Backbone as ProteinMPNN parsed JSONL, in Angstrom:
{"seq_chain_A": "MTDQPPADASPDPLVAEWPFPVAAAMGSAVRAKGIEQELRAKLPFPRRGALVVEGERILLRLPADRADEFAALRAQLDEALAGIGALPLLPREVDDILGLRPAERLRWTKDGRLQSAGTRTVKLRGRAKAVTFHVFDPAHVEDVLDADRPALWRESDREAAAENRARAAGRAALTRAGKRPRETAERKGRKREGPVRSELRGWDAFAAEGFLD", "coords_chain_A": {"N_chain_A": [[-125.33, 89.69, -41.219], [-123.611, 87.814, -38.846], [-122.164, 84.595, -38.378], [-122.658, 82.85, -35.377], [-121.027, 80.877, -32.93], [-122.415, 77.87, -31.546], [-124.031, 78.083, -28.38], [-123.295, 76.139, -26.539], [-120.876, 75.215, -27.392], [-117.641, 73.876, -26.916], [-114.328, 75.024, -26.133], [-111.512, 74.423, -28.309], [-109.402, 71.595, -27.641], [-106.198, 71.623, -25.99], [-103.293, 70.844, -27.746], [-100.292, 69.119, -28.214], [-97.584, 68.081, -30.254], [-95.202, 65.63, -31.266], [-92.609, 64.153, -33.287], [-92.374, 60.623, -33.529], [-89.663, 58.924, -31.986], [-88.114, 57.229, -34.086], [-85.57, 56.154, -34.668], [-84.586, 55.588, -32.131], [-86.106, 53.422, -31.468], [-84.957, 51.336, -32.806], [-85.835, 49.615, -34.81], [-87.58, 47.863, -33.591], [-90.697, 46.717, -32.555], [-91.322, 46.075, -29.973], [-89.518, 47.593, -28.494], [-90.414, 50.12, -29.305], [-92.926, 50.183, -28.088], [-92.073, 50.122, -25.458], [-90.821, 52.622, -25.268], [-93.029, 54.314, -25.534], [-94.399, 53.613, -23.174], [-92.531, 54.464, -21.295], [-92.546, 57.252, -21.688], [-95.162, 57.843, -20.929], [-94.952, 57.205, -18.257], [-93.614, 59.376, -17.291], [-95.474, 61.249, -16.799], [-97.961, 62.601, -14.52], [-99.993, 60.229, -12.806], [-102.894, 60.531, -13.214], [-102.911, 61.821, -15.673], [-101.791, 60.277, -17.614], [-103.197, 59.014, -19.607], [-103.574, 61.045, -21.382], [-101.589, 61.135, -23.204], [-100.905, 59.883, -26.362], [-99.949, 57.609, -28.969], [-99.905, 57.904, -32.332], [-99.424, 56.352, -35.155], [-96.537, 57.614, -36.451], [-96.466, 59.715, -34.729], [-96.449, 61.491, -31.653], [-98.797, 62.468, -29.363], [-100.105, 64.913, -27.18], [-102.878, 65.703, -25.351], [-104.989, 67.992, -23.768], [-107.714, 69.462, -21.911], [-108.948, 72.746, -22.833], [-108.96, 74.509, -20.715], [-106.811, 73.906, -19.145], [-104.31, 75.141, -19.29], [-101.931, 75.922, -17.882], [-101.143, 73.507, -16.658], [-100.855, 71.989, -18.946], [-98.653, 73.227, -20.175], [-96.629, 72.574, -18.353], [-96.573, 69.759, -18.493], [-95.907, 69.426, -21.145], [-93.305, 70.447, -21.178], [-92.031, 68.528, -19.604], [-92.23, 66.278, -21.25], [-90.775, 67.153, -23.446], [-88.201, 67.184, -22.36], [-87.896, 64.468, -21.676], [-88.0, 63.235, -24.194], [-85.731, 64.264, -25.353], [-83.642, 62.798, -24.271], [-84.23, 60.2, -24.952], [-83.002, 58.399, -26.652], [-80.898, 57.317, -25.26], [-82.068, 55.729, -23.421], [-81.991, 52.934, -21.346], [-82.048, 49.551, -22.528], [-84.515, 47.061, -22.086], [-84.618, 43.545, -21.096], [-86.473, 42.032, -22.763], [-86.654, 43.721, -24.921], [-84.057, 43.719, -25.942], [-83.899, 41.027, -26.721], [-85.754, 41.051, -28.818], [-84.667, 42.915, -30.627], [-82.133, 41.819, -31.262], [-82.797, 39.272, -31.94], [-82.712, 37.095, -30.117], [-82.799, 34.142, -28.051], [-84.094, 33.863, -24.744], [-82.421, 32.258, -23.115], [-79.966, 32.427, -24.441], [-79.394, 35.161, -24.185], [-79.11, 35.342, -21.385], [-76.9, 33.618, -20.962], [-74.855, 34.846, -22.483], [-74.751, 37.321, -21.293], [-73.876, 36.609, -18.77], [-71.284, 35.607, -19.308], [-70.093, 37.88, -20.243], [-70.017, 38.669, -22.907], [-72.292, 39.917, -23.933], [-72.837, 42.973, -22.814], [-73.771, 44.134, -19.665], [-75.555, 47.026, -18.579], [-76.074, 47.613, -16.036], [-78.467, 47.047, -13.381], [-82.009, 46.701, -12.833], [-84.644, 46.998, -10.55], [-87.886, 45.968, -10.058], [-91.282, 45.833, -8.937], [-93.56, 43.65, -9.966], [-96.954, 43.594, -11.065], [-99.116, 41.515, -9.286], [-97.175, 39.891, -8.271], [-95.473, 38.862, -5.376], [-92.842, 39.323, -4.643], [-90.123, 41.511, -5.506], [-88.569, 41.943, -8.733], [-85.401, 41.604, -10.141], [-83.386, 42.609, -12.834], [-81.112, 42.638, -15.643], [-80.21, 45.573, -17.512], [-79.519, 47.198, -20.683], [-77.098, 48.996, -22.623], [-78.067, 51.036, -25.277], [-76.23, 51.795, -27.312], [-74.232, 49.836, -27.196], [-75.743, 47.53, -27.793], [-76.57, 48.165, -30.357], [-74.1, 48.11, -31.664], [-73.483, 45.392, -31.388], [-75.544, 44.364, -32.947], [-75.015, 45.5, -35.505], [-72.577, 44.306, -36.146], [-73.338, 41.726, -36.36], [-72.945, 39.915, -34.26], [-74.33, 37.955, -32.68], [-74.637, 35.714, -34.416], [-71.969, 34.936, -34.765], [-71.314, 34.315, -32.123], [-73.029, 32.174, -31.634], [-71.975, 30.239, -33.366], [-69.453, 29.943, -32.236], [-70.206, 28.899, -29.756], [-71.303, 26.47, -30.555], [-69.033, 25.151, -31.536], [-67.506, 25.023, -29.196], [-69.166, 23.395, -27.644], [-69.052, 21.028, -29.126], [-66.347, 20.383, -28.828], [-66.283, 19.973, -26.065], [-67.939, 17.735, -25.859], [-66.376, 15.892, -27.249], [-64.112, 15.746, -25.587], [-65.303, 14.725, -23.278], [-66.144, 12.253, -24.233], [-63.658, 11.121, -24.754], [-62.559, 10.982, -22.151], [-64.357, 9.187, -21.023], [-63.811, 6.909, -22.544], [-61.158, 6.38, -21.771], [-61.588, 5.819, -19.096], [-63.126, 3.503, -19.283], [-61.252, 1.86, -20.543], [-59.297, 1.704, -18.577], [-60.52, 0.172, -16.624], [-60.905, -2.33, -17.752], [-58.439, -4.016, -17.866], [-58.028, -4.608, -15.116], [-60.438, -5.909, -14.466], [-60.257, -8.086, -16.188], [-57.971, -9.367, -15.219], [-58.849, -10.074, -12.695], [-60.857, -11.895, -13.347], [-59.312, -13.897, -14.563], [-57.762, -14.625, -12.394], [-59.694, -15.725, -10.712], [-60.357, -17.968, -12.193], [-57.954, -19.419, -12.056], [-57.794, -19.99, -9.349], [-59.955, -21.638, -8.79], [-60.477, -24.594, -9.766], [-58.17, -26.192, -9.039], [-57.535, -28.346, -7.228], [-59.295, -30.348, -8.078], [-58.368, -30.965, -10.569], [-56.056, -32.447, -10.293], [-55.023, -35.755, -10.483], [-55.926, -38.363, -8.331], [-55.82, -36.867, -6.093], [-57.643, -36.752, -3.948], [-57.252, -39.287, -2.743], [-54.575, -39.064, -2.041], [-54.673, -37.039, -0.157], [-56.203, -38.361, 1.697], [-54.472, -40.256, 2.825], [-53.079, -38.866, 4.636], [-50.831, -37.379, 4.127], [-50.76, -34.646, 3.971], [-51.008, -33.714, 6.502]], "CA_chain_A": [[-125.456, 88.825, -40.041], [-122.441, 86.946, -38.685], [-122.444, 83.303, -37.73], [-122.238, 82.741, -33.991], [-120.892, 79.473, -32.522], [-123.435, 77.431, -30.607], [-123.741, 78.505, -27.014], [-122.701, 75.042, -25.761], [-119.629, 74.755, -28.016], [-116.497, 73.917, -26.01], [-113.082, 75.435, -26.815], [-110.672, 73.332, -28.809], [-108.428, 71.137, -26.638], [-104.785, 71.948, -26.184], [-102.627, 69.692, -28.357], [-98.863, 69.207, -28.552], [-97.226, 66.952, -31.115], [-93.784, 65.355, -31.496], [-92.373, 62.956, -34.113], [-91.94, 59.478, -32.74], [-88.212, 58.705, -32.18], [-87.992, 55.938, -34.77], [-84.204, 55.637, -34.533], [-84.426, 55.043, -30.783], [-86.802, 52.128, -31.395], [-84.019, 50.348, -33.374], [-86.553, 48.656, -35.636], [-88.28, 46.887, -32.74], [-92.013, 47.117, -32.061], [-91.277, 45.928, -28.513], [-88.815, 48.787, -28.016], [-91.298, 51.266, -29.523], [-93.928, 50.154, -27.028], [-91.372, 50.484, -24.237], [-90.631, 54.076, -25.279], [-94.336, 54.896, -25.229], [-94.671, 53.414, -21.749], [-91.607, 55.308, -20.539], [-93.034, 58.622, -21.772], [-96.361, 57.941, -20.09], [-94.541, 57.147, -16.857], [-93.116, 60.701, -16.895], [-96.622, 62.102, -16.506], [-98.734, 62.219, -13.336], [-100.859, 59.095, -13.124], [-104.197, 60.877, -13.805], [-102.765, 62.404, -17.001], [-101.07, 59.383, -18.532], [-104.045, 58.734, -20.766], [-103.59, 62.193, -22.289], [-100.551, 60.914, -24.216], [-101.2, 58.789, -27.287], [-99.073, 57.477, -30.126], [-100.667, 57.653, -33.553], [-98.445, 56.176, -36.221], [-95.22, 58.153, -36.102], [-96.674, 60.959, -33.992], [-96.789, 61.454, -30.226], [-99.732, 63.564, -29.125], [-100.551, 65.212, -25.82], [-104.119, 66.476, -25.426], [-105.616, 68.39, -22.506], [-108.775, 70.447, -22.108], [-108.478, 74.114, -23.049], [-108.83, 75.259, -19.461], [-105.667, 73.378, -18.385], [-103.142, 75.696, -19.984], [-100.722, 75.859, -17.054], [-100.769, 72.098, -16.531], [-100.423, 71.573, -20.285], [-97.289, 73.724, -20.391], [-95.708, 71.806, -17.509], [-96.455, 68.401, -19.044], [-95.195, 69.534, -22.412], [-91.885, 70.611, -20.859], [-91.546, 67.233, -19.123], [-92.08, 65.382, -22.397], [-89.638, 67.667, -24.236], [-86.979, 66.719, -21.704], [-87.821, 63.011, -21.785], [-87.7, 62.863, -25.583], [-84.361, 64.667, -25.674], [-82.708, 61.75, -23.857], [-84.845, 58.881, -25.123], [-82.098, 57.5, -27.364], [-79.999, 56.665, -24.297], [-82.865, 54.942, -22.481], [-81.505, 51.545, -21.335], [-82.91, 48.523, -23.124], [-84.967, 45.981, -21.225], [-84.289, 42.228, -21.674], [-87.346, 41.616, -23.864], [-86.328, 44.568, -26.063], [-82.805, 43.182, -26.496], [-84.234, 39.777, -27.401], [-86.441, 41.357, -30.076], [-83.751, 43.614, -31.54], [-81.038, 40.935, -31.701], [-83.305, 37.942, -32.311], [-82.128, 36.148, -29.168], [-83.586, 33.381, -27.09], [-83.729, 34.306, -23.392], [-81.279, 31.493, -22.6], [-78.756, 32.982, -25.047], [-79.121, 36.449, -23.54], [-78.608, 35.097, -20.032], [-75.558, 33.025, -21.033], [-73.889, 35.805, -23.008], [-74.588, 38.361, -20.276], [-73.086, 36.028, -17.694], [-69.864, 35.501, -19.676], [-69.575, 39.199, -20.573], [-70.073, 39.038, -24.317], [-73.347, 40.926, -23.979], [-72.445, 43.755, -21.638], [-74.837, 44.733, -18.864], [-75.389, 48.432, -18.201], [-76.58, 47.734, -14.674], [-79.679, 46.278, -13.09], [-83.199, 47.429, -12.415], [-85.517, 46.204, -9.697], [-89.277, 46.425, -10.098], [-92.269, 44.93, -8.379], [-94.569, 43.446, -10.988], [-98.308, 43.388, -10.573], [-99.461, 40.115, -9.064], [-96.048, 39.168, -7.68], [-95.181, 39.318, -4.016], [-91.449, 39.752, -4.558], [-89.593, 42.34, -6.584], [-87.762, 41.237, -9.734], [-84.214, 42.338, -10.56], [-82.918, 42.137, -14.135], [-80.11, 43.477, -16.302], [-80.575, 46.451, -18.62], [-78.411, 47.233, -21.638], [-76.831, 50.262, -23.29], [-78.453, 50.964, -26.695], [-75.067, 51.888, -28.201], [-73.596, 48.511, -27.229], [-76.625, 46.601, -28.504], [-76.502, 48.523, -31.78], [-72.817, 47.606, -32.149], [-73.641, 43.937, -31.502], [-76.429, 44.12, -34.089], [-74.344, 45.855, -36.764], [-71.506, 43.335, -36.405], [-73.962, 40.394, -36.402], [-72.22, 39.095, -33.299], [-75.027, 36.749, -32.229], [-74.326, 34.585, -35.299], [-70.607, 34.497, -34.436], [-71.335, 33.699, -30.797], [-73.677, 30.853, -31.737], [-71.018, 29.323, -33.987], [-68.434, 29.669, -31.222], [-70.792, 28.016, -28.753], [-71.428, 25.123, -31.143], [-67.694, 24.553, -31.571], [-67.121, 24.705, -27.815], [-69.96, 22.245, -27.204], [-68.508, 19.84, -29.796], [-65.076, 20.056, -28.166], [-66.597, 19.417, -24.745], [-68.444, 16.359, -26.051], [-65.246, 15.041, -27.633], [-63.294, 15.511, -24.391], [-66.054, 13.841, -22.391], [-66.088, 10.904, -24.809], [-62.297, 10.61, -24.542], [-62.412, 10.598, -20.742], [-65.145, 7.978, -20.797], [-63.081, 5.793, -23.152], [-60.011, 6.078, -20.91], [-62.109, 5.184, -17.889], [-63.481, 2.114, -19.616], [-60.015, 1.119, -20.828], [-58.613, 1.477, -17.311], [-61.218, -0.854, -15.851], [-60.865, -3.646, -18.388], [-57.337, -4.899, -17.426], [-58.264, -5.094, -13.756], [-61.517, -6.877, -14.484], [-59.764, -9.298, -16.858], [-57.06, -10.043, -14.297], [-59.649, -10.681, -11.63], [-61.523, -13.092, -13.877], [-58.296, -14.936, -14.742], [-57.378, -15.1, -11.067], [-60.737, -16.612, -10.208], [-60.271, -19.238, -12.916], [-56.808, -20.184, -11.568], [-58.002, -20.425, -7.971], [-61.083, -22.552, -8.604], [-60.494, -26.062, -9.924], [-56.831, -26.788, -8.961], [-57.55, -29.637, -6.545], [-60.034, -31.365, -8.825], [-57.671, -31.322, -11.793], [-54.961, -33.375, -9.995], [-55.484, -37.132, -10.318], [-55.602, -39.018, -7.081], [-55.653, -35.886, -5.018], [-58.444, -37.133, -2.783], [-56.596, -40.418, -2.072], [-53.342, -38.534, -1.472], [-55.044, -36.324, 1.063], [-56.747, -39.315, 2.679], [-53.373, -40.934, 3.473], [-52.552, -38.001, 5.703], [-49.539, -36.769, 3.796], [-50.827, -33.195, 4.065], [-51.192, -33.306, 7.895]], "C_chain_A": [[-124.257, 87.884, -39.984], [-122.845, 85.672, -37.975], [-121.885, 83.312, -36.321], [-122.094, 81.266, -33.629], [-122.004, 79.118, -31.558], [-123.032, 77.789, -29.188], [-123.045, 77.429, -26.208], [-121.394, 74.537, -26.352], [-118.471, 74.919, -27.035], [-115.249, 74.328, -26.775], [-112.292, 74.212, -27.28], [-109.681, 72.903, -27.736], [-107.029, 71.613, -26.98], [-104.069, 70.698, -26.68], [-101.165, 70.02, -28.609], [-98.49, 67.943, -29.323], [-95.711, 66.865, -31.267], [-93.661, 64.191, -32.491], [-91.909, 61.81, -33.225], [-90.462, 59.206, -33.025], [-87.931, 57.326, -32.786], [-86.605, 55.334, -34.588], [-83.993, 54.998, -33.173], [-85.102, 53.689, -30.628], [-85.974, 50.996, -31.996], [-84.75, 49.237, -34.141], [-87.379, 47.646, -34.876], [-89.618, 47.451, -32.281], [-92.066, 47.021, -30.541], [-90.608, 47.143, -27.893], [-89.698, 50.029, -28.183], [-92.368, 51.327, -28.438], [-93.297, 50.546, -25.693], [-91.136, 51.983, -24.135], [-91.943, 54.778, -24.941], [-94.661, 54.777, -23.741], [-93.773, 54.292, -20.882], [-92.071, 56.765, -20.547], [-94.28, 58.818, -20.911], [-95.985, 57.976, -18.613], [-93.992, 58.486, -16.365], [-94.254, 61.632, -16.47], [-97.278, 61.686, -15.195], [-99.766, 61.156, -13.718], [-102.205, 59.505, -13.742], [-104.108, 61.395, -15.237], [-102.081, 61.478, -18.002], [-101.891, 59.036, -19.773], [-104.103, 59.879, -21.76], [-102.535, 62.064, -23.381], [-100.925, 59.703, -25.062], [-100.163, 58.783, -28.399], [-99.941, 57.083, -31.312], [-99.691, 57.568, -34.715], [-97.078, 56.635, -35.77], [-95.34, 59.499, -35.399], [-96.972, 60.658, -32.524], [-97.64, 62.682, -29.947], [-100.045, 63.679, -27.642], [-101.773, 66.113, -25.94], [-104.651, 66.746, -24.021], [-106.749, 69.374, -22.807], [-108.221, 71.87, -22.161], [-108.269, 74.886, -21.762], [-107.677, 74.767, -18.588], [-104.35, 73.885, -18.955], [-101.865, 75.584, -19.162], [-100.229, 74.417, -16.91], [-100.228, 71.572, -17.855], [-98.984, 71.998, -20.541], [-96.276, 72.932, -19.583], [-95.493, 70.403, -18.063], [-95.682, 68.41, -20.355], [-93.69, 69.665, -22.174], [-91.284, 69.289, -20.382], [-91.313, 66.271, -20.289], [-90.963, 65.845, -23.323], [-88.324, 67.123, -23.665], [-86.805, 65.211, -21.855], [-87.435, 62.582, -23.191], [-86.276, 63.23, -25.974], [-83.357, 63.574, -25.31], [-83.197, 60.347, -24.122], [-83.921, 57.891, -25.833], [-81.154, 56.756, -26.446], [-80.756, 55.829, -23.276], [-82.396, 53.493, -22.498], [-82.549, 50.573, -21.887], [-83.263, 47.469, -22.088], [-84.654, 44.63, -21.879], [-85.157, 41.833, -22.861], [-87.084, 42.46, -25.116], [-85.05, 44.094, -26.744], [-83.08, 41.896, -27.275], [-84.86, 40.055, -28.761], [-85.498, 42.006, -31.078], [-82.705, 42.669, -32.112], [-81.512, 39.547, -32.133], [-82.751, 36.85, -31.419], [-83.202, 35.326, -28.48], [-83.177, 33.846, -25.693], [-82.53, 33.56, -22.827], [-79.964, 32.006, -23.175], [-78.393, 34.305, -24.379], [-78.531, 36.252, -22.149], [-77.183, 34.559, -20.055], [-74.529, 34.057, -21.473], [-73.72, 37.007, -22.076], [-73.686, 37.861, -19.157], [-71.607, 35.966, -18.056], [-69.278, 36.813, -20.207], [-69.602, 39.574, -22.039], [-71.158, 40.086, -24.572], [-73.237, 41.724, -22.685], [-73.654, 44.396, -20.955], [-74.509, 46.196, -18.574], [-75.886, 48.68, -16.788], [-77.823, 46.886, -14.492], [-80.811, 47.225, -12.695], [-84.067, 46.48, -11.599], [-86.918, 46.799, -9.727], [-90.153, 45.389, -9.417], [-93.412, 44.82, -9.375], [-95.93, 43.187, -10.36], [-98.599, 41.901, -10.438], [-98.341, 39.291, -8.473], [-95.707, 39.755, -6.317], [-93.776, 39.903, -3.91], [-91.071, 40.62, -5.746], [-88.708, 41.493, -7.501], [-86.6, 42.14, -10.145], [-83.701, 41.753, -11.878], [-81.892, 43.122, -14.689], [-80.775, 44.386, -17.336], [-79.322, 46.687, -19.455], [-78.329, 48.592, -22.336], [-77.209, 50.151, -24.771], [-77.259, 51.011, -27.649], [-74.357, 50.541, -28.314], [-74.441, 47.521, -28.024], [-76.613, 46.895, -30.001], [-75.201, 48.029, -32.402], [-72.867, 46.089, -32.346], [-74.485, 43.582, -32.725], [-75.713, 44.368, -35.412], [-73.271, 44.844, -37.132], [-72.032, 41.903, -36.512], [-73.258, 39.427, -35.45], [-73.009, 37.877, -32.81], [-74.747, 35.525, -33.099], [-72.934, 34.038, -35.001], [-70.577, 33.789, -33.086], [-71.98, 32.323, -30.834], [-72.717, 29.831, -32.336], [-69.929, 28.953, -32.987], [-68.963, 28.714, -30.156], [-70.939, 26.59, -29.276], [-70.075, 24.42, -31.17], [-67.243, 24.155, -30.17], [-67.879, 23.494, -27.298], [-69.439, 20.962, -27.839], [-67.19, 19.408, -29.161], [-65.315, 19.438, -26.794], [-67.108, 17.988, -24.847], [-67.309, 15.415, -26.398], [-64.362, 14.74, -26.423], [-63.993, 14.552, -23.43], [-66.02, 12.408, -22.902], [-64.711, 10.295, -24.612], [-62.069, 10.185, -23.108], [-63.169, 9.319, -20.439], [-64.428, 6.755, -21.365], [-61.883, 5.396, -22.298], [-60.455, 5.378, -19.634], [-62.452, 3.734, -18.147], [-62.233, 1.277, -19.853], [-59.258, 0.814, -19.547], [-59.261, 0.396, -16.485], [-61.026, -2.239, -16.435], [-59.701, -4.513, -17.925], [-57.554, -5.438, -16.023], [-59.349, -6.161, -13.726], [-61.062, -8.187, -15.114], [-58.85, -10.078, -15.932], [-57.824, -10.731, -13.177], [-60.347, -11.945, -12.114], [-60.53, -14.236, -14.064], [-57.882, -15.519, -13.412], [-58.411, -16.048, -10.501], [-60.685, -17.961, -10.893], [-59.112, -20.08, -12.39], [-57.088, -20.752, -10.184], [-59.014, -21.555, -7.848], [-60.759, -24.027, -8.641], [-59.152, -26.746, -9.766], [-56.872, -28.178, -8.357], [-58.21, -30.711, -7.388], [-59.315, -31.777, -10.09], [-56.515, -32.296, -11.54], [-55.521, -34.761, -9.741], [-55.032, -37.699, -8.985], [-55.448, -38.089, -5.914], [-56.412, -36.289, -3.77], [-57.789, -38.279, -2.008], [-55.317, -39.969, -1.379], [-53.619, -37.823, -0.155], [-55.528, -37.272, 2.141], [-55.645, -40.033, 3.422], [-52.71, -40.082, 4.555], [-51.249, -37.325, 5.401], [-49.556, -35.237, 3.92], [-50.949, -32.72, 5.515], [-49.853, -32.929, 8.519]], "O_chain_A": [[-123.93, 87.23, -40.975], [-123.721, 85.655, -37.111], [-120.751, 83.74, -36.104], [-122.961, 80.469, -33.987], [-122.488, 79.982, -30.826], [-121.851, 77.798, -28.842], [-122.284, 77.74, -25.292], [-120.848, 73.54, -25.878], [-118.331, 75.964, -26.4], [-115.124, 74.009, -27.957], [-112.4, 73.125, -26.714], [-109.171, 73.744, -26.996], [-106.732, 71.96, -28.123], [-104.219, 69.62, -26.104], [-100.842, 71.076, -29.152], [-99.027, 66.866, -29.063], [-95.024, 67.88, -31.381], [-94.536, 63.325, -32.526], [-91.141, 62.011, -32.284], [-90.043, 59.25, -34.182], [-87.56, 56.387, -32.082], [-86.478, 54.128, -34.376], [-83.305, 53.983, -33.062], [-84.725, 52.898, -29.764], [-86.246, 49.825, -31.733], [-84.338, 48.077, -34.122], [-87.838, 46.663, -35.459], [-89.674, 48.53, -31.69], [-92.771, 47.793, -29.891], [-91.077, 47.666, -26.882], [-89.727, 50.891, -27.305], [-92.679, 52.404, -27.929], [-93.928, 51.23, -24.887], [-91.237, 52.558, -23.051], [-91.962, 55.725, -24.154], [-95.141, 55.73, -23.125], [-94.21, 54.805, -19.851], [-91.997, 57.44, -19.521], [-94.428, 59.842, -20.246], [-96.61, 58.678, -17.817], [-93.91, 58.713, -15.158], [-94.02, 62.673, -15.856], [-97.164, 60.527, -14.796], [-100.333, 61.185, -14.81], [-102.628, 58.881, -14.715], [-105.113, 61.412, -15.948], [-101.823, 61.884, -19.135], [-101.343, 58.797, -20.849], [-104.621, 59.713, -22.864], [-102.573, 62.794, -24.372], [-101.224, 58.632, -24.534], [-99.576, 59.814, -28.729], [-100.621, 56.057, -31.29], [-99.193, 58.585, -35.199], [-96.523, 56.102, -34.809], [-94.43, 60.325, -35.464], [-97.661, 59.69, -32.204], [-97.245, 63.805, -30.262], [-100.224, 62.681, -26.945], [-101.705, 67.172, -26.564], [-104.748, 65.838, -23.195], [-106.739, 70.039, -23.842], [-107.162, 72.157, -21.604], [-107.476, 75.826, -21.727], [-107.57, 75.157, -17.425], [-103.389, 73.126, -19.083], [-100.825, 75.192, -19.69], [-99.033, 74.15, -17.029], [-99.264, 70.806, -17.883], [-98.187, 71.22, -21.065], [-95.183, 72.645, -20.07], [-94.365, 69.913, -18.1], [-94.897, 67.504, -20.63], [-92.892, 69.059, -22.89], [-90.146, 68.968, -20.724], [-90.323, 65.54, -20.312], [-90.274, 65.018, -23.921], [-87.454, 66.664, -24.405], [-85.705, 64.731, -22.127], [-86.631, 61.666, -23.363], [-85.68, 62.58, -26.833], [-82.328, 63.438, -25.972], [-82.645, 59.389, -23.58], [-84.041, 56.681, -25.638], [-80.658, 55.686, -26.797], [-80.149, 55.276, -22.359], [-82.397, 52.869, -23.559], [-83.755, 50.76, -21.728], [-82.413, 47.039, -21.308], [-84.445, 44.571, -23.091], [-84.638, 41.348, -23.866], [-87.267, 41.985, -26.237], [-84.965, 44.07, -27.971], [-82.549, 41.706, -28.369], [-84.545, 39.384, -29.744], [-85.533, 41.673, -32.262], [-82.419, 42.707, -33.308], [-80.724, 38.744, -32.632], [-82.36, 35.789, -31.907], [-84.35, 35.75, -28.345], [-82.014, 34.192, -25.483], [-81.705, 34.155, -22.134], [-78.95, 32.02, -22.477], [-77.232, 34.543, -24.047], [-77.565, 36.919, -21.779], [-76.346, 34.989, -19.262], [-73.444, 34.134, -20.896], [-72.665, 37.642, -22.068], [-72.837, 38.598, -18.656], [-70.756, 36.24, -17.21], [-68.105, 36.862, -20.579], [-69.241, 40.699, -22.388], [-70.954, 41.027, -25.34], [-73.509, 41.211, -21.599], [-74.445, 45.1, -21.582], [-73.353, 46.56, -18.355], [-76.094, 49.825, -16.389], [-78.179, 46.096, -15.367], [-80.596, 48.367, -12.288], [-84.2, 45.302, -11.929], [-87.108, 47.984, -9.457], [-89.8, 44.212, -9.336], [-94.144, 45.783, -9.6], [-96.034, 42.633, -9.265], [-98.359, 41.124, -11.362], [-98.529, 38.106, -8.198], [-95.659, 40.972, -6.134], [-93.55, 40.863, -3.174], [-91.621, 40.486, -6.839], [-88.172, 40.463, -7.093], [-86.804, 43.312, -10.462], [-83.596, 40.534, -12.017], [-81.814, 44.274, -14.263], [-81.773, 44.015, -17.955], [-78.207, 46.417, -19.009], [-79.341, 49.242, -22.6], [-76.717, 49.256, -25.457], [-77.269, 50.343, -28.683], [-73.93, 50.15, -29.4], [-73.913, 46.761, -28.835], [-76.642, 45.974, -30.817], [-75.198, 47.576, -33.547], [-72.361, 45.566, -33.339], [-74.186, 42.629, -33.445], [-75.79, 43.551, -36.33], [-73.076, 44.554, -38.312], [-71.257, 40.972, -36.73], [-73.008, 38.271, -35.792], [-72.399, 36.84, -32.546], [-74.63, 34.415, -32.581], [-72.733, 32.824, -34.985], [-69.891, 32.78, -32.926], [-71.532, 31.407, -30.145], [-72.649, 28.692, -31.875], [-69.528, 27.793, -32.899], [-68.245, 27.82, -29.708], [-70.73, 25.623, -28.543], [-69.983, 23.231, -30.863], [-66.67, 23.083, -29.976], [-67.312, 22.657, -26.596], [-69.385, 19.923, -27.182], [-66.944, 18.217, -28.976], [-64.631, 18.491, -26.406], [-66.761, 17.134, -24.032], [-67.263, 14.282, -25.918], [-63.913, 13.607, -26.251], [-63.358, 13.677, -22.841], [-65.885, 11.464, -22.124], [-64.59, 9.102, -24.336], [-61.457, 9.147, -22.859], [-62.689, 8.467, -19.692], [-64.43, 5.689, -20.749], [-61.618, 4.207, -22.119], [-59.789, 4.464, -19.149], [-62.126, 2.848, -17.356], [-62.157, 0.127, -19.421], [-58.633, -0.241, -19.443], [-58.572, -0.25, -15.695], [-60.988, -3.222, -15.696], [-59.935, -5.678, -17.604], [-57.288, -6.613, -15.767], [-59.211, -7.183, -13.054], [-61.426, -9.267, -14.649], [-58.934, -11.304, -15.857], [-57.479, -11.838, -12.765], [-60.422, -12.939, -11.393], [-60.839, -15.391, -13.771], [-57.673, -16.725, -13.283], [-58.066, -17.055, -9.883], [-60.936, -18.99, -10.265], [-59.234, -21.3, -12.278], [-56.671, -21.867, -9.874], [-58.946, -22.348, -6.909], [-60.772, -24.664, -7.588], [-58.984, -27.83, -10.324], [-56.296, -29.107, -8.923], [-57.751, -31.852, -7.418], [-59.612, -32.835, -10.644], [-56.033, -32.918, -12.487], [-56.39, -34.937, -8.887], [-53.884, -37.525, -8.577], [-54.987, -38.496, -4.848], [-55.892, -36.183, -2.659], [-57.763, -38.264, -0.777], [-55.003, -40.421, -0.278], [-52.893, -37.988, 0.826], [-55.311, -37.046, 3.332], [-55.853, -40.402, 4.578], [-51.863, -40.571, 5.301], [-50.616, -36.758, 6.291], [-48.501, -34.604, 3.97], [-50.99, -31.518, 5.776], [-49.801, -32.557, 9.692]]}, "name": "protein", "num_of_chains": 1, "seq": "MTDQPPADASPDPLVAEWPFPVAAAMGSAVRAKGIEQELRAKLPFPRRGALVVEGERILLRLPADRADEFAALRAQLDEALAGIGALPLLPREVDDILGLRPAERLRWTKDGRLQSAGTRTVKLRGRAKAVTFHVFDPAHVEDVLDADRPALWRESDREAAAENRARAAGRAALTRAGKRPRETAERKGRKREGPVRSELRGWDAFAAEGFLD"}
């Protein structure tokens, strides 16, 4: 007698598996989450829940009767994973990888030290207006990380700020010094103009005789 599967047993689901692209995450949990979200976005909305990340594995699961759909989704994910290392970095991912404050990222992007790879515009849930932000090339960010450039840039910024404060203090000192001689001269002039008549003896009597008319 041979064992027969229960009549209500369902076929095993279709499963595809890929190793998670650890190198593309660049040691950042924020970047890893971004990669997962990007892969899900490649799938049709009703099937996005079929993709899961378990540790260092990416899994796609579909019911056994969805073989054709499974093959199409698998091909889409194969293609997406092939180019995932070049996926532009979002601002929050750059901040996490390089250990930046948002103000530093904005300042260094503006002056060109942190090079933008373009912009992306998205409409966030709950916001009426779309938001545009810079994205960054992973190769450039990796170069910045390897050379520890943020530390060098911070030191340069501190030196520049100190020089600016010194120049501002020097200008303020010159301004104050330029005002003092004029103010002193004005005070001396007021002292000379005031009590001249009262210091001369007999001035009132002299004037009363009409000699000044």
